[in-house]
N, C-alpha and C positions, 0 to 999 in steps of 0.2 A: 868624541870623534873629531878627527882632523880632516879637512877637505880642501882640495885646490882643483881649479879648472886649468887645463892646458890647452893651448891652441894647436890644431894640426891642419896643415895644408895638404888637401887630397888631390887638388888638380882637377882636370876636366875629363877623367876617364874612370872606369870601373877599377878599383884598387883595394889592395890589402895592404895596410901600413903597420908595420911592427912597432908596437909600443913598448916592448919589453924593457929596453934600455932606460927609458923615462921612468917606467914603473920601478925598476931596480934602484935607480938614483933617488927617487922620491921616497922609497921604503927604507933606504940605508939608515941605520942607527935608530930605527923605531921600535925594536924589540919584537915581541911576539904579538900576533894579532891577525887580522883579515884585511886584505886590500880589496875593495870593491871598486870596479871600473865601470863607469856609466857614460854613455853618450846621450845627451839630451836633444836627440833629433829624431824626427818620425821616419827617416830614410837612411839610417846607418845602424850598424850593429857592432858587437864585440865578440870575437871568436878566439878560442885557444886552439892553436894548430901548429904544426911544423911549418917553418918558412925556409926559403932559400933552396929547397930540394925539389920544388915543383908543386907542393901542396897548395901554396898560395894561388898559384896560377890555375890549379885544378879546381880550387874553390870558386874562382871567378868564372871558369868555364861551366861548372855545374850549375851555378846561380843563373848563368846565361841561358842554359838548357831549360831550367825550371821557370825562369822569369825572363822571357824574351823582351828585348827592347823594341816592341812593335805597337801597333794601335789597338790591341785587344783590351786594354785597361780602361775601365770606366773613369778613373781618376786621370784627367788628360791634360792638365796645364803643364807648361814647361816643354821640354824636349820630348820627341816621340819615345814612348815607353816609360816616361816618368812615374806612372802609377806603379810599375814593378818595384820601384824604390820604397814605396809605401807598404808593400806586402812583405819585402825582404825581412823586416824585424821580427816577423812570425817564424821565420826560419833561422835567422841569426839574430839572437836577442840583443837588446841594446845594453847588456850588462853582462859582467862576469866577476866571480869572487875567487880570490886566490889566498891560501894561507901564507903567512909570513912568519918565519922562525928566525929570531935573532937578527931581524932587520933584513932578511934574505927571502926572496920569493921562493916558495916551495913547489916550483914547477918541476915537471919531469925533464929528462935530458933534452928531448927535442921539442918541447912545448914553448910557444911564444904567445904573448897577449897582442891581439891584432884588432885594429879598426877595419871594418868592412864597409865600403862606401860604393854604392852603384849610382848615386845621385850626381850626375855630371853638371847639373845646374847650380850646385852649392859646393864650391871648391874649399871652403874653410869650415872646419869643424872645431867644436869645443869637446873635450873628454875630461870628465871629472874623476879624479882619484880621491877615494875616501879611505881613511885608515881607522879601523875599529880595533882598539887595544884589548888584549885579553885581560880577564879580571885576576 
């Protein structure tokens, strides 16, 4: 297995960051296998969805409806509603696995690999790309 960590700056707002280009570049020339994308943070997730046509904004809006940034959360350090960020990975898991064929991601036409981050207290994230070669 080959593995590398990449730094992603998410800023101080709820955000969906498209990682597809970095993943494509990282997988180029690697042959057949699986790309496993993992974010080692308790408050971020990885989603595969369409971006650029409003779905990324819709995801942020839906998470805002499901997980409001208010004072209902028992986990209360940080900004108001910080506890919701710790619940989010139960809905948007911290990982995704994508087939790679001849060094190219086998995503559908409109699919992108995205980092989802609602934690405005931590604007810097690490994302681990791991490549598992087929036998």
